PAVOMI-173394 format. One line per field, with one value per residue: residue number from 1; residue in three letters; chain; x, y, z of N, C-alpha, C in turn. Coordinates in Angstrom, 3 decimals, padded with zeros to 6 digits, m for minus. Layout:
N
num: (NUM/...);
residuo: (Ala/...);
cadena: (A/...);
n.x: (X/...);
n.y: (Y/...);
n.z: (Z/...);
ca.x: (X/...);
ca.y: (Y/...);
ca.z: (Z/...);
c.x: (X/...);
c.y: (Y/...);
c.z: (Z/...);
This chain:
70
num: (1/2/3/4/5/6/7/8/9/10/11/12/13/14/15/16/17/18/19/20/21/22/23/24/25/26/27/28/29/30/31/32/33/34/35/36/37/38/39/40/41/42/43/44/45/46/47/48/49/50/51/52/53/54/55/56/57/58/59/60/61/62/63/64/65/66/67/68/69/70);
residuo: (Met/Thr/Gln/Gln/Leu/Phe/Asp/Glu/Gly/Val/Glu/Val/Gly/Gln/Glu/Leu/Pro/Ala/Val/Thr/Lys/Glu/Gln/Ser/Leu/Lys/Thr/Ile/Val/Thr/Tyr/Ala/Trp/Gly/Ser/Asn/Asp/Leu/Ala/Asp/Gly/His/Tyr/Glu/Tyr/Lys/Lys/Ala/Val/Asp/Arg/Gly/Leu/Ser/Asp/Val/Phe/Gly/Gln/Gly/Pro/Arg/Arg/Pro/Asp/Thr/Trp/Ala/Arg/Cys);
cadena: (A/A/A/A/A/A/A/A/A/A/A/A/A/A/A/A/A/A/A/A/A/A/A/A/A/A/A/A/A/A/A/A/A/A/A/A/A/A/A/A/A/A/A/A/A/A/A/A/A/A/A/A/A/A/A/A/A/A/A/A/A/A/A/A/A/A/A/A/A/A);
n.x: (m019.401/m018.499/m021.286/m019.813/m018.644/m019.294/m018.890/m021.841/m022.807/m022.741/m023.346/m023.863/m022.288/m022.570/m021.504/m018.976/m018.125/m014.830/m011.632/m008.922/m005.672/m003.652/000.933/003.346/006.396/007.928/006.992/006.357/010.486/010.573/009.691/011.177/013.759/012.762/012.233/015.316/015.156/016.691/016.034/017.089/015.003/013.372/013.644/014.334/013.859/014.826/016.124/014.001/012.347/014.571/014.899/012.730/009.509/007.036/007.359/008.793/008.544/006.472/006.918/006.603/005.267/002.104/001.800/m000.558/m001.646/m001.692/m004.912/m006.113/m007.291/m009.126);
n.y: (009.362/007.125/006.428/007.592/004.473/003.873/001.760/001.314/001.738/m000.582/m003.504/m007.044/m009.546/m007.976/m006.629/m004.858/m001.664/m001.501/m000.225/001.159/002.829/003.780/003.976/005.280/005.236/006.596/006.644/004.695/003.771/006.591/004.916/002.586/003.319/004.690/002.457/001.214/m000.951/m001.193/m002.544/m002.964/m003.932/m002.185/m000.128/000.316/m000.656/m002.818/m004.565/m005.480/m006.951/m008.950/m010.453/m011.759/m010.557/m007.846/m005.756/m002.741/m002.377/m002.198/m003.229/m004.846/m003.179/m001.725/002.864/004.419/005.886/005.348/003.300/005.450/007.029/006.195);
n.z: (m005.026/m002.273/m000.065/003.110/004.926/008.689/011.965/013.795/012.316/010.154/008.780/010.193/007.919/005.823/002.898/002.327/000.145/m001.392/m001.570/m002.358/m002.588/m003.954/m005.046/m004.782/m006.951/m005.184/m002.792/m001.595/m001.770/000.065/001.722/002.829/003.230/005.483/007.231/006.657/004.925/002.205/m000.244/m004.186/m005.150/m004.225/m005.140/m008.333/m011.688/m013.192/m011.719/m010.185/m011.734/m013.173/m011.915/m011.244/m010.437/m010.976/m011.370/m009.202/m005.712/m002.678/000.829/004.396/007.184/007.061/007.268/009.874/009.795/007.168/006.468/008.110/006.287/004.981);
ca.x: (m018.385/m019.675/m021.399/m019.411/m020.142/m019.118/m019.599/m022.938/m024.010/m022.189/m024.237/m022.258/m022.210/m023.014/m021.081/m018.500/m017.477/m014.007/m010.271/m008.028/m004.427/m002.700/001.617/004.048/007.660/008.784/006.342/008.119/010.626/010.928/008.907/011.779/014.063/012.180/013.006/016.403/015.340/017.133/016.155/017.035/013.949/012.023/013.142/015.336/012.482/015.207/016.510/012.926/012.717/015.525/014.168/010.571/009.146/006.440/007.822/009.165/007.193/006.882/006.415/006.696/002.924/001.592/001.340/m001.236/m002.035/m002.605/m005.515/m006.113/m008.301/m009.415);
ca.y: (008.730/006.324/006.993/006.709/003.701/003.860/000.649/001.179/001.203/m001.711/m005.238/m009.038/m010.651/m006.876/m006.388/m003.904/m001.260/m001.366/000.782/001.592/003.562/004.103/003.893/006.664/005.044/007.867/006.683/003.176/005.353/006.573/003.923/001.552/004.718/005.036/001.693/001.195/m001.721/000.059/m002.914/m002.733/m004.896/m001.018/000.628/m000.409/m001.377/m003.329/m005.050/m006.305/m007.648/m009.570/m011.071/m012.357/m009.620/m007.503/m004.009/m002.560/m003.284/m001.524/m003.756/m003.972/m003.208/m000.347/003.262/004.020/006.936/005.220/003.718/006.657/007.841/005.519);
ca.z: (m004.055/m002.040/001.513/004.645/006.262/010.774/012.884/013.900/010.884/009.469/009.420/009.854/006.783/004.775/001.495/002.231/m001.127/m001.323/m000.731/m003.077/m002.209/m005.266/m004.273/m006.452/m006.456/m004.267/m001.530/m002.240/m001.467/000.862/003.062/002.775/003.698/006.550/007.728/006.932/003.993/000.645/m001.195/m005.035/m005.708/m004.199/m007.051/m009.151/m012.252/m013.892/m010.348/m009.791/m012.717/m013.315/m010.036/m011.573/m010.261/m012.617/m011.406/m008.441/m004.704/m001.390/001.342/005.506/007.525/007.160/008.186/011.000/008.835/005.823/007.160/008.161/005.342/004.422);
c.x: (m019.226/m020.063/m020.264/m019.841/m019.033/m019.767/m020.930/m023.832/m023.829/m023.255/m023.244/m022.895/m022.521/m021.776/m020.352/m017.650/m015.442/m012.930/m009.451/m006.933/m002.772/m000.708/002.187/005.335/008.334/007.915/006.671/009.863/011.321/009.681/010.320/012.521/013.831/012.713/013.693/015.538/015.493/017.565/016.686/016.251/013.051/011.876/014.043/014.554/013.315/015.843/015.570/012.612/013.285/014.963/013.015/009.925/008.886/006.845/008.213/007.971/007.782/006.695/006.359/004.373/003.097/001.280/000.050/m002.179/m002.714/m004.836/m006.155/m007.608/m008.389/m011.100);
c.y: (007.817/007.441/006.293/005.822/004.376/001.947/000.454/001.082/m000.030/m003.712/m006.597/m009.584/m009.347/m006.563/m004.452/m002.801/m001.789/m000.469/000.341/002.436/003.455/004.086/004.281/005.505/006.010/007.803/005.410/003.711/005.608/005.845/002.564/002.779/005.063/004.065/000.199/m000.525/m000.517/m001.448/m002.929/m002.527/m003.323/m000.395/001.085/m001.079/m002.858/m004.831/m005.748/m006.758/m009.127/m010.382/m011.614/m011.396/m008.627/m005.818/m003.942/m002.405/m002.858/m003.224/m003.286/m004.028/m001.501/000.594/003.643/004.600/007.054/004.412/004.280/007.054/007.153/005.914);
c.z: (m003.549/m000.697/002.320/005.467/008.531/011.252/013.719/012.794/009.404/010.672/009.245/008.213/005.923/004.249/001.790/001.041/m000.467/m001.763/m001.304/m003.067/m002.887/m004.697/m004.944/m006.095/m005.141/m002.645/m000.353/m001.272/m000.179/002.576/003.547/002.780/004.837/007.159/007.600/005.120/002.774/m000.116/m002.721/m005.411/m005.121/m005.136/m007.696/m010.551/m012.469/m012.736/m010.784/m011.105/m012.838/m012.217/m009.780/m011.046/m011.553/m012.587/m009.556/m007.349/m003.952/m000.875/003.114/005.810/007.429/007.918/008.910/010.004/007.284/005.712/007.933/008.002/004.359/004.610);
């Protein structure tokens, strides 16, 4: 596990560790449903691929609790 950094311990120009957040199809659909954006590209793989995308997708602003967990 990487040591947690706080703002007072970070120097200007310092390289920070990467932050990754995995999304599941359930998370994408829940967000799309909650934001009233039920475009089928969010949850139907074939429709997304037919439109030239590599997979289903999530979009929109990220929830504050997502960043709080980083």
